N, C-alpha and C positions, 0 to 999 in steps of 0.2 A: 754798458759794457765792455759786450765785443767791439765795437765801432768805436772807443776809446784807446782797447789792448792795441786794435787795428793799426794804432793814427803811433802810438810809442814804442810800434818796431817795427816803419814804414825804413826802406833803407835810403843811409846817407853814401857814397861814395867818400873810400882816402889811399892815396899813395900806403903800401906797407913793402916794407922790406922783410921776411919770415924767416924762421927756420920752421918746414915741414917733418914731422914725428912717426912715421907709422908704426905702428904695434904689431905683433906677433898675432894678437889677436884681434886684428882687423881695423881698430880701435888707431885716427887719425888725428893728434894734434900740432895745429902752427900755431907761430907763436918767434920765443925769443928763447935761446938758451942761453942758461947765465952762468951756468956750470957744468965744467964735463969732467971725467977725472979717464983717460983712455982703456980702456977692455972694463971699467968697473961699475960707475952709473950716468950719466946724466940730469942738472933742474929744468925742469923749463917753465916761463910764464905763458905763460897763454895770454885769447885774444882776449877774453872775460876777466884777466888778472886775477887766475889763480892757478896756481904753481903746485910742480908735478916731480919727481923721480920720480927715477928707471932706472932700474938695470940692465947693461949694457944686454945682457943674454935677450929680455924681451925683446927688441928693439928690432923692428925689419929691415930701412930703411931711415939715412937723416939724410935730407936736401934744402939748399935752400933756396927759397923764389920770391923777386920783385912782382907785385901782381895789385891791380886795384880789389880790395874786398871790401863789405856793405861793417861799420860800425859796431853793428850791432852781430858780428859776426857771431856762431856759437859752434864749438866742438859738437865732436862727436861721445863724449862724455860730458858733461855739463855740471856735473857735482861734484863739489869736494872729496874727496876720498875720507874726511872723516873729522865732524866738528859742530857747531850749535849751529839751527839756523830758525829760520821763525818764516811762517807764512800767512797771509790775510787770505779763505773763502768767502767770495759772495755765488749766491744763486739761491736756488728755489726745489720747493718739496713737489712733486709732480708728480699729480696722478689721484685715484679715493675717490668717489663720491660723501663719506661721510665730511670733509669739509669746506666750509661754506663758502673759500678760496681753493681750487684748484691746482692751483697754485703756490703755496705759502711762500714768500720769504726771510733765507735764510744766511747768516751768516755768520765764520766761525773763523776768529786767530788763534795762534798754538804757536812751541815751540818744542823743538825738536833734536835729539844729538842726534848725528851719524855715526857706524863705527862704521870700519874699514871695512868689514862683510857688505852692506851696503842695505845693509840693518838701520832702520830709524826707531828711536823710542822717548817718547811727549806725550806732551798734555792741550791740554786747551775748554776757549770756552766761548761763547757764542750767544747770541738774541736770535730767535724762531716765531714767524706771527704764527705756529700749526690751533688755530679753532683759540687764539689768543698770546700774549707775548710769553715767550716762556726763554729759561737760559740754558743752555748745555751743556755742563761739567764732565769733560769725559777724557780718557784716558789715547793714544795713539801709539802703536805703532807697523810700520811702513820697511817698504823692498823694496828696495831701488834693481831693474834688470840693469848687468852689461849688455849690451847690444850693439851689434854695430849699424850706425848711421842715426836709430832711434833710443826712444829711454822712455820703456814705459814704466809706472811699478802699478803696485798691489797692497791695499791699507785693511785696517783694522779700526776704527773707533768702536770705545764701548765707556760706558757712564750712566749721566739721568738728568732729568730733564727738567728742571723746577719752573713752575708754576711763575711770572710774573702777576699773573691777575686772576683774579676768580671769572668762572667762563657761567651764564645763565642764559634762564631761557630756552633747553635742549633737555627736552624730558626729564630734567629736577622736580617732581611735585608737592610746591611747598608756596610758600605764600609772599615771602618776605628772601629777593633777592641777599642782605644783607647773611643770610642762612648758610651763601654756598661757601666753601673753602676746597678751590682748587691744589692738588700738590703737590704734580706730577709723575715723572712715573720713569722706569729707566731703557735708557738707546740702543743699541744696533744696530752700525752701521758696515758694512764690508764694500766692499768697489776697488775699483780700477781708474786710472790716474795717464796721461803723458804728461811731457814734456814740450812747454809746444815754441818756446826760444827765450832770446834774454837778452840784456842790458846789462853789458858792464855787469857785477853781480848779481841786479835780479832777475828772474826768472818768473816766466808764465806756465802754468798747467790746466787740464784741468782735466776733473776728475767729477768721475758715474760711478755711481751704491748705490748698494738699497739699506732702504731702513725700515728700521722696527723700531715700532715708539708706544709706548703707555703712556696712562694718565689716567690720575686716581680722582675722584671727587665725593665730597662726604657735605653730606650738609641736616638739620633740623629739621624732623617733617612736622608740619605746624596743625595736624590733624593729627598725629596717633604720637607725638611727643619720642618719637623714636631717631637715630641718627641713620640714616639711612647711604650709602653708597653706588657710586656710577666709577663702573671702567672701561677706559675705551683704549683701541687698540688700532697704530694706525701705519700704512703697512702701504713706505715713496718711492718715490726714485731720487734720487737725490744726485742731481746736477747743478756742480760750483765749478766757477774758474776764479784761483789761485793767483795771488803774487807773492815769492818762495823771497827775501832778503836775508 
């Protein structure tokens, strides 16, 4: 996946004429001024096809340049001020000896609405192979920091992981595998992330977090005829590469 992402963001150059806007907070945008009211405001379309409007009092410098820029040029502000966006993430849930697989596969798809404050809220679903197939369903809240040159964010996911298949042969004291019923459990996943780059409106992210996961299983004991339960907890390092579109 990393190799494919590197191929996607390989630089190709083209001659560009552009306006360079430097804000008083240190952010720099490059593109084309499409509207300007002297002493009041201006609007600019940036290299990644986003539209911005700024009050003149927030602008430190405006200049015009003619130079070569990569087509995938990324401004220091990498996301629109507000609006709906969608993200697909693929990665692993690494660590832990309680799982037959040291790094189970994880894929998450989510949608978030971003407010002007930098806070995004939404939810999503996914597919994971944590001791058997499961479908996490979660809500998500994210805060995008506004720093010069880099674009970090923090996030929190919380919800329920639904077991898609029953689990057999791991300390279940029964005679028939058909008796086992895996029902899933709650999940919590706080973490941090970084915007790696973009091509047009598509942005790449790296997400690193801590996953706490519960799973519950029940079955009928063939000897005592009682219903028995097994509750498991997982503590994992979640690592995902994401694509925002």
